N, C-alpha and C positions, 0 to 999 in steps of 0.2 A: 504494500500500500504506500502510495506517495504521500508524504507529509509536506504541506506548503511551508516555505521558509520566509524570513524577513530579509533575505539577501538583497533583493531589488530595492526594497524600501530603505535599507541601510545605505545603499549606494547613493540613493537620491538625497537622503538626509545629509550625508557627508559632502555632497556637492552643493549644499546650501538650501535645498528645498525643505521646507518645514511641514507644509500641509500636503501630504501625499494621500491620494484617494485610490481605493480599489473599486472597480466597477464591474458588475456582472448582471446578466439578465436571466430570466427564467420564463418558460412557457412558449418557446418558439415552435415546438412540434405539436402543440395542443390543437384540437379541433374546435375548442370553444374557450372563451374568456380572453382577457387582455394579455399582452406581453408586459412583464413588469421588470424593471431594473432597479438596482440599489447602488448608491455611491456611498462609500464609507471612508472617512478620513481617520487614519490611525494616528495616535499620539506619537510624537517623535521619540525614537529609542524605546518604544514600548516593549513589554514582554508578551509573548503569545499566550492566548487562552488555551489550555490543554484541550485537545479534541477537535479544534477547528480545522476543517478540511473541506474539500469540495462537497457541497450540500447533497449531491447525488449519491454520495457514499455513506450518508448518515441516515439513521432511522428517524421517524417522525418525532419520537421522544427526545432523541439527541439534538435534533435541530431546535426544538422548542426550548430546551434547557440552555443551549448555547446562545440562542437569539437574545435572551434577556441579559446574559453576561456581556455580549457584544455591544448592545445598546448602552450599557452602563460605562463600558471602557472606551468607547469611541470618542474622538474629538468632535465629530459631526456625522450625521447620517441623513441621507436624502433618498427618497423613493420616487420614481417616475414610472408612468405607464403609457402605453399606446393602446387605444381602444380597438375593438373589433372592426369598427368602420375604418379606422386608419390602417389597420392590417390589410383589409380587403382592398383599399384604395392605393396604398403605397407599396405593398408586398411586405412579407414578414421581416426580411432583413432590414429594410429601411425603417420599418416601424420599431424594430428593436433598437436601432441607433437613435431614433427619436426618444424612446424611453430612457436610454442612457443619458442623452443630452438633458432631458428634464430632471433626471436624478442629480446630475452634476450641478445644475443650476441651483439646487437646494443646499449645496454645501460650499457655495462661493464664499470667500475666495479660496482657491486651491492652487498650489504651485505646480503639481504634476499629477496626472492620473495614470494608473495602471489598469488596462482594460482587457478583459477576457476576449479572445478571438483574434481576427485578422485586422490589419490596418483599416481605419475608417477615414475616408477622404471626402465624402459628399456632405458631411455636416461638421461644423466647427466645434470640436470638443476641447479646444485649448491644448496646452502642452500635455502630451500623453504618449504612452508606449503600449502598443498592442502585443499581447502575449498569447499565443496559441496554447490551449489547455492551461490558461492562467489560473483558473480556479483550483487546479491541482498543484500549482507551483508557487503562487504568491499568497502570503497570509492575508494581505489586505483584500485581494480579490475573493479568496475563499470566504472571508468574513462577509463580504458583500453578497456572495452567492447564497449564504444562509439567510440573510435578511430578506433578499428578494424572494426566495423560495417560501419562507414562512408567511410573508406578506401576501403573496399570491394565493397560496393554499387557503389561508383564512378567508380571502375573498371568495374563492370557489366554494368553500363550505357554506357561506351565506347564500350564494346563488343556488346551491343544491337544495336548500329549503324552499326556494321559490319554484324550482324546476326539479322535482324529486325523481323523475323517471330516467335519469341519465347516469347515475352513479358518481356524480361529481364530488360527493363527500369522500370518495376513495380514489377515483382516478383523476380528479382535479382538472378534467377537460381533455385528457389524453385519449388516444384511440383504443380503448379497451373493448372487449366483447360486449360488456354491459352498456357502454356508451353507444356503440353501433346499434345494439338492439333497441336502445331508447330512441335513437333517430328513426329506426324502422317503425316503432310502435307509436311514437308521439310527435314525430316531425321536428322541424327546426324551432329553435328559440332565437330571440334577438341577439344572443351571445355566441351563436355559431359562426364560424369563419367560412363564409360561402365561397371564398377563393381557394379553399383547401380541397384536394382531390376527393376524399371520401364524402365530404359534405356536398360538393358540386355534383358528384356522381348520384347521390341521393336525390338531388333536385331534378336531374335530367332523367334518371331511370331508377326509381326506388328499389326495384327488385334486385338490382346488382349488389345491394348491401348484403343480401343473403349469402352471396358467394364470399364476401369478405368475412362475414361472421363465421361461416363454415370453416374457413381457413384457420380460425382461431381455436377450433375444437381439438 
């Protein structure tokens, strides 16, 4: 298991940057709900919180426990989101960048941002470094990934109470068997991403969802 380090953060602190932010998003592959990003400014020369790593490798209970500790220890935290409408209109990649930009706006000023993923050119994120698999390598990004994941999951739990037929209380919008069955039985909600293939397929030819569901057996 890869444990994220503060190596990149220390290099920036030593270069004179004091407000270093980690940025990550969650929800790009979901069929429903917004994409959510978090920006988290770590305190200079801080110590790591034990257990912080890529949110995808943590259990629900671990994320919830670490989330509270991260918020207390961070110098600043900002959350941004891009709506389903924006995802459908912009495409998911651009929408995720918009969510990151909104998250970073909430932690201004910052000297440098460490961002999970590849280089972003179409939107001005200020001084930043893009790191592929950054949530596994950078402590600041891993911390942001936990904040983004917990924030989005809690939102989807609330939506699950309004739309109980899709299993969002467990799949949080991802393409599980229960979610696809919900589409087949109950149709679309305003929170479904109509630009996504399984959702678009349902709109054009509902019976083809049966094939997708059968493949999950």
